N, C-alpha and C positions, 0 to 999 in steps of 0.2 A: 563352536567349531573354530580350533586356530590350526594355524601354520608354519608358526614360528619357525618350528624344526620339522620338517617333512621328512617323511618314512624315505621320500626320493632321496635324502642327503646320506642315508645310511650305506655304507662300504658295499658294493654286490660282491654276494657270495651265493654258492650253490654245490652241490655235491658232483659238478664236474669239475668245478675251481678246485678242489679238493684231490680229488683223484690226480688232476694235472698235477698237482703238486707232489704228490707222492713219487708218482711217474718221474719227476725231474728229479727228485732228491736219491729215486734208485739210480738215475741216470750218472748222475754226480758221482754214486758211491762207486760205480763200474769203472768210470774215466778216472778215480785216483786211484784203483787198485791198477791200472795200466798205466798210467802217467807219474805216479804218486811217489813219496820218497823211499829211497831203496832201503832194504831191510838192514840190519844191522848185523845179522849172522852171512858171514862169508860164504856158509854152505848155500845156502838160498840165493845169495847174489848171482849167480849165472842162471838161474832158472827164472827167476821174476824181473828182473831188470830189462827194461826195454833199452833197445839198442839205441848207443850214444849218438845225437844228432852230429853232423860232420861238419854244418856251416848253419850261419843264422838264416839263409835261406830255407831251410831244410824247418826249422824251429817254426818260421812264420808260414811254413805250407802247413804242419800240422796243426799251427793252432788257429786257421783258416779251416780248416778241414773240421774239426772238434767244433767251431764254432756253427759251422753249416748244420753239422749235425743236430746241433740243439734248436736251431731256427726250423729245422724241419719239423721237429717235434711239436713247436710252437704254433706253427702255422706260419710263421713269418716270410716264410719262401714267397708268399704270397705278395703281390705289388698292394702296399697301402692294406696291409693285414690289420683287423680288428676282432675284436668278440662282441657279437652282437645280442643285448637282452631285450626283452620287451617285458613290459609292467602289465601283471594282470590282477584278478580279483577284486577290483574295485579301486576307489582312492580313500582312505583312511578307515579302513575296515581290515576285522581280524584275517580275513583270508589276502588281504594285499600282499603282493611279492614282486620280486623280479623273476623271470625265468631265461634260462639261455636259448636265443632263438637261433643263432649260428655261431660254432665253437672257433672257427676260422673261415674268413668273410673279408673280400675286397671292396674298399669303398674309392670312389672317383667322384671328381668335380665335373661335370659333362655341361658343355654349351649344346641349346636344343632351341628349337623355334616352335615346338610344341610340347606340351606337357603330357602328354599322351603316345606319343610315336617315336620310340625308340630308335627308329632307323635314320632320325635327324639330328642324333648324341654326335659330338665330335668332343673328345674329353681333352681337358687341360688347353684348348686353344683360344686364343684370343677372338678371333673372329672380329666383323664390322657389320654384321645384320643389327639394324637397331631394333629387330623384332625378336630377335634372340635372346635368351637369359640362361643364368647359371642353374644347375639341378644337381644335387646331392643324390647319388646311387650307392646304395650297399645291398651288395648282392642282387638276387632278384627278389628281396621283399620291402626295399624301401627305396622310393624314387620321387622327390619332392624338390619344390623351385625353392631356391634360399631366399628368405623373406623373413619379416619379423613374426610369421605367422607360425613358423616352425619354434619359434620361443625356448631358441638354445639355449642352455644353461652348460657353462663349463667348471669341472671341478679338476683343478690344475694336480694337486696333491692326490688324486685318485687316480689318473692320466685318464679322465672320462668325460664326457660330456653327453647330457640328456637334450631330447626334443619330442617334438609333435609332430606325429603325421599318420594320420589314422591308426591313432593310437600312442601310447608314451614310449619311446625306445631310448636305450642308452647305450653309447658304444665305448668300450675301455681298448685302450693303446698299451702296446707291449713297449715302449719307452717313452720317458719325458720326452724324447725329441722328435718321436712322430705325433704326440699330443701337439708340441709347438707348432708343428708343420702344419698340421690340419686346422689349428684355432686361426693361425695366419691367412693360409688360404682360403678359409670361411669369412673371414672379414673383410678380404678382397673382393670375393665374390658377390657378398652383400651389399659393398659398396657400388659395385659395377651394377647391378640388378637394380637398387635403388636410383641412381642418379644417370645411367648411361654410359658411364665413364669408367676406362680402366682405372684402379686404383693404384694412380703414381701423385707424388708431389704437386705436380702441375695441375691436376685436376681435383687435387683436394685444395689447392688453392682457389681454383675456379669456384668449386662450390660452397666453401665457407668464408671465403676472404683473407684476407692476410689477419686482421684483427681477431678471428675465432678459428685459427690452426691448431689452439689447444683440444678442441672439440674433435678435430680429426686424429690429434695424439695427444692424449689424455694422461699419459703418464708422465709427459714434460708440462704438463698446464699447471697453472698458477693457482693452488688450492688455499694459499691463505686467507682468503676472506674466509672460506667455509671453516675455518680454525676460528677466524676472529668471531665467528657468529657462535662459535659452540660456546666461546667463552660468556659472551652475552646472554645466551640463552640460561645458563647457570644461575645468573641475576635476576632473572624474571621473578617477581613476588608471584606467592601462590595464592588461590582463590581464598578470601574471607569470607564466604558466607557459611555461614552455621550448619551443623547437620540439625534437621529437627528429627525431633522424638518418633518413630513409628515409620521413618522412612528406611527401607530396605535396599540398598545399593545394589543388591545380587537380584533383584526381583524384574521381571520384566513386565512391563504394562502394555497393554491393547486396545485400541480404539475400532470397532467397527465401523466402515464407510455407513453414512447416512442415507436411508432412503434406496438401499440399494444401487445406488449410483455410483460407476468405478472411478477413481481418484485418478486424476489426471496430472496436479502438479501440486504441490508443498510450499506455502508460503508463511514461513516460519517468522512470529513477531517478536521483538525484543522487550514489549513492553508486557500487556495482561495475557493477550490471547494471539494464538497462531490458527492458520486457515488451510482446510484441503478443499482444495479446487476440484469439482466434479464437471460432468458435461452437462447437467441439470441446476447446481446451484453450488452454494459454499457452505460446509460445517465448521462453525466457530466452535474452537478447541481450547483449554484454557492451559497457561503456561505454569509447572510447578516445578520445583528444583527434582522432581524423580522423573520429569518427562511431560508429558502432555494427555490431558483428558478432557473428554467432552463437555460440554456443556448444555445440550439438549438444545442447540440453538443451531437453526439452517435457513439460510438465505437462499430462496428459489430464484433464478432468474424468469425474465418475464416469458410467459407460454413455456415455461422449461427450459428453454434455450436462449443463448445470446443471437438476437435477429440482426442481420443489416438491414438496415430502415430505408437504405437507398433503393425504390425502384418497387413494383408489385410482385415481382418475383425474387424478394429477399430469400437469401440462404439464410439456414440456421446452423450455427458454427459452434465448436467444442474451443474454449480457451485451451490454450497449450502454455500460456505464459502469463504468471501473475505477479503484478509489482504492488507493493505497499507504499502509501506517500502518506504526507502530512499527519505525523504521529499515529500512524498506521490506522486512521480511521478511513482511508479510501484507498481502493484497489483499482490499478489498471488492470486489464485483462485485454491479451492479442489473441487473435483467432487467425490461423492459416487460410490461404485463401483455397488450398484444397488440399488433400493428404500428401500430397506429390510435393507442394510446395509450400516451405514456411513462412514464405513471406506474408506482410499482410498490408492491406492500404490503410489501415487505423486502428482504434483501439476504442475500448468500450471503459467506462468511469462508473466504480460503483461506490457507493456512499453506505459503508458496512453500518453505519448505527441505524441508518432506517432501511437499508435491505433493497434499495432502489438501483436501478441504473440511472443515474443523472445525466450521462450526456454518451454520446459517438462521436469521437475524435476522429478528425481525416488529416493523414500527410500529406503535405502538399508544399512544393516549393517553387516560385517564380508563376503560379497560376497554374501548376499543372500537379497532378495527383502524383505520389510518388509512392514506393514500398519501401517498409523495414522488416527485417529479418528478425531483430533482437530489441529489445530495449532492458537499462537498467540505471538504477539510482544515481545520482549525481557523485555519491561517494559512501563509503561503505555504511555510515551512519544516517545516511540524510532521510531514511524513510521515518527516523522519529522525530524529523523536525516539523512540526506543526504548520509553519507558512510556507511549507518546501511548493514549489510550482512549477520546476524545472526537471528534466531527464533527460538522459541520452539515449539516442539513437544510433542502431548499425544496420547495414544492408551492404550486398556485396561489394560495391564503393564509395559507399558515403559512409561517413562519421558525423555527427551531428549533435546540438542540444537543443530540444524541445521545450517552448513555454505554453503551458493554458493561458497565460496571461495575453490579452491583445497590445498591439505596439505602444498604447499610449500608459500601459501600466495599470490598467483597469481590468478586471477579472470579465470574461467574455459572457454574455448573455447565452446561457445553456439552455432555455425554457422553450426557445422558438424550435419549428421543428426542422430548419435547414441545420447540415451538420456542421458544428464550428471548426475552424481549421486549428491546427497546430502552428504555433510560429516557429521557425526556425530562426533561432536565435544565433548560433555560432557553428562553425563545422566545414568539413569541405568536402565536395563530389570530385574523387579522383577520374582523371580522364582515362588511366589503363587499368588494367584489371587487375586489383588487388584481391578480390575472392576473401573478403573479411567472411570470419565464419560466426565469431563469438567474442565477447569482451566483460571486462570488469574493471571495478575502480579502487583505489586505495583509500586511506583513510582522508586526505586532502585534495579528492577529486583528481588525481592522474589516473590515465586510463591504459590498459593492457589490451592487446587486439590480436587474436589468432587467427589465422588463415588456412585457405584450403591448402596450398604449397607447404605448411608446416612452419613458416615464419611467424614470429612473435614480436610484434611492434609496441614500442613504449612512448605514448604521448604525456607532455607535460602538461599541466593544467592551463597554461596559456596559450597554447596552440593545438589544434587539430590538423594542421596543415602538413606537417613533417614531423615525423617520430624522429626522438632523439636518439632512438637504440632499436635497431632490427637484428634480432638472432634469427641464425640461419635455420631454417627446416633440417631436419633428419630425415625427411622422406615421408612422412605421414601426415594427412591431415590434421589441424588443430580444430577437434570440435566442440572443447570447452576450456574456459580459462578463466583463473582464481590467482587473485594477488593478496598478500598480506596487508593489513591494515597500514604499516609504515612502509611498504612498498620494496622490501628488500627482498622479496622472495615471490617468484612465478610458478605456479603450476599449471601445465599445460596436459588436455587429457586427448591421446589419440587412440585407434581401436585397439590394439594391443600392447600400449604403455603408457604410463603417466612420465613427463618430464618436468624434474624441479631445476630450477634457475635461481643462482642468485644474482642479483642485480646490483650488488656493490663494487664500487671502483673506488682508486685513490686518485685523484686527478693531480695536475703537475706541481700544485702547491702543497701537495700533501694531505690535502682534506679528503675524507670518506664518504662519498656519496653514493646514489642512487642512480642508474640509466635512465630514468626519468628526469633528469634535471641536467645530464650535459653528456655530451659522448663518452663511453667506457675507454677509447682508446685499444691497445693491444695486450693488457693484461686482462684477459676475462677469463672468470674460473668456469670449466667445462662443466657440462649441467650433470647430472645424477638422474638415473633412470629407476623407475618403480613397476615392477613387473610380478604376475603371477610367477609361480614356479611352474612347470611342463606340466604335474600332475594336477593341478589345481587348473589350470588352463585348460587341459584336455574335459574335466570334469565341468567346466562352465562352455562348454560346447562353441557353437560359432557366435555366441553371445559377446559384446565388445564393450569395453572400458566407456562409462559414460560418467559426466558431471562429476570430475575430481574437484574437489574444494577443502580450504583449509577449515579447522573449527573457527568460531566466529568471535573476534575481538573487533571492539570498536572504541580505543581507549589507546593513546599513546603511552609507552612503555608496558602494554602486556604483550605477551607473546604467544602466538599459537601454537597448540601444543600436538596435535594430530592432524592427519589428513584423509579422508574417506572419498571411497570411488565406489560406483556401482556398474556389475556385471552379472548380467542376468538375474539368478536368483541369490547373489552373492554381494553383502556390503563390505567391500575391505578397508581397513584400517591399518594405518602405518602410524610409527612413533614418531614426531616429527625431529627431536632432539636425535634420535638413533639414525635416520635418514643422514641426518648433518655430520655423525661423527666419523670422522676420516678413517679411525683405527676400528670400526665395525667388522665382524667377521665375515661380511657378507663382500665387503670390497678386497679381502684378501685374495692375491694371485687371480684376479679377474683380468679378462682382456676386453680392450676398447673401453666405451663408456662404464664407470662404476653403476651397478645395478644392484638395487635392495631387494631381496625376497623375505624380508622379516614382516611380517604382517599377523594381523587377525581377521577373521574373517565369521561374519554372522551370515548364519543359510537360512533364507526362508523358503515357504513350499511353494512360493507363485514367485514371478519376476517383479522385481523392484520398481518403482517408478520413480523414488530418490530416497537419498540418503543424507543428512545433515547434522550438523551439531547445533541445539539451540545454544542461545548468546551464554558467552562466559559467565555471565551474572547469576544464571542460573545452576552453575557450578557449586558444590559443597564441599565443606571443609575436607572430609574425609574422601575425595574423590577428585582426581587430577582434572578432571575435565567434565563440562555439561553434558546432560544427557545427549545421546544420541538418536535421533528420530527416523524410522526408516518406514516409508510408505510402497505398498503394494496395493493394485487395484482396490481390494476390499478390506483393507485396513492399515492402521498405522500400529507401530509399537513404538515404545521408548527404552532404551537401554542406558544402564549406566556405564562407563569404560570400564570398570571392574567387575560387570557380570559375571557368572559364571557361563554363560554364551560366549563370552570373549574370550574365556581362559583357555589356555593350552589343553 
């Protein structure tokens, strides 16, 4: 199922529009008879010519009357008049179409303290109530709070905007000026609802900071770094792996979950195997150029599940995070303390070759137990290092590196019954609420961290105490973050959109660097957003974007080619080069930050657990990308990027 050119992008048309056009043409014909060019026959002149106006004032009065007559016919005498459409017949079906909901209806931006109480509305007033917010009202059919959940998409050339509010709607304006006025006011209301401030220059400076004013005014932002990156991407060498006979790149491969256990997470390997983690064990699958397929090997956890050994009333926990280490022969499994809290007090170490949990590690600092909400490898390729013994940990206000060796450099004895303690070797415990949510590493071990307030911080390999760069939030929490191997591009996930940030900048000596190595100054490129169009967003329902990631590269000089994210039953794929192309059609005549709506969708029958690209070494010469692996609770599927399922 593809969505590069959705049906929503077609011009709105219907029989009523055609009849209106005919009516207008007839009126224009009548007006020409009344105010048209005089007849060339003298005998007709006295009967048909209108009286000659005696002054310019009279001419202007007649023109105003004529304009008023036409405006009344078009419904434009209404304040803020628009034509309202509703999309019916499902999405991407033969019956999918737009129908007129209201031929002439008025819209208003109103401030309210309740999303359900019309009596509290007061239109176009600033108000000072911190509990109030702006809503969009269109006649009696639409009333919705202005935020990113509306998924508003503007079409300047069609004088139209589409949005989601208990259905997919479109409004069409009668003039370009009315479209301009609506989109500007909408952006101001969105800013006010997001940050709690009136949208003016002073408050934008307060929100974004002086170095990031280009984010508030994208039209004036410096996009030169994006353009340089486009040129570099064209120089990326193609994949060299030969295509083996019998491999059909248009075929989909599926592997059922073993033992009937629901898949909880996906751990892709860059070597021979990958792993499907369920609540009762791990299914081992083999990596091929066409995807992953089962080996018939299943590793059961002790007693069917992971157990916390401390105390007689040990809890049995389901692992939610799996991290490969030591040349992918070991796996760290982290389970939440309960369903509502993602934090963990420790983790299990599984020896994949023997199929046994060899240790349960405990997180401790200064003699006290602490928690972690996430773990990741030291760098993009660290899982392939056979001697690796360290990994990174993240909690709400902590960023650190853990070591499985003791302080004297010896491997700890993990045979005894006491739970061994991980050593905090590097890191920082922040005193104020940073509200860290997620993190990822580059090829050299630099760290990017996403926060609840939407900020994205970049830390160098030398210090976890102070971020080299802190990008401001756009109002939505960052729930997942990824970064390219070279550290030049950062991808943040929010519930309703993805944010792609270029970390490149030119220092005072004219050298190009990334924000991991130094302060970026004020020539910072504005980010780009990746969104679903309103129709696909409505089809996805209440599901949120999750786990957006780049394709997987672990070598200098190689460039990631695609981005993939999960939302409900969708795996959504963007072409990385297309997103970076400033001349791309999506970016023409847009309002606010550039947003890309050109993507491809893999639709599954069940909610998707995770979607990831295999390591780039599994790409074949006839395909631009390694296979995409999509896991649902009961099966895992592999797709070639050129598969029919990914075509329009």
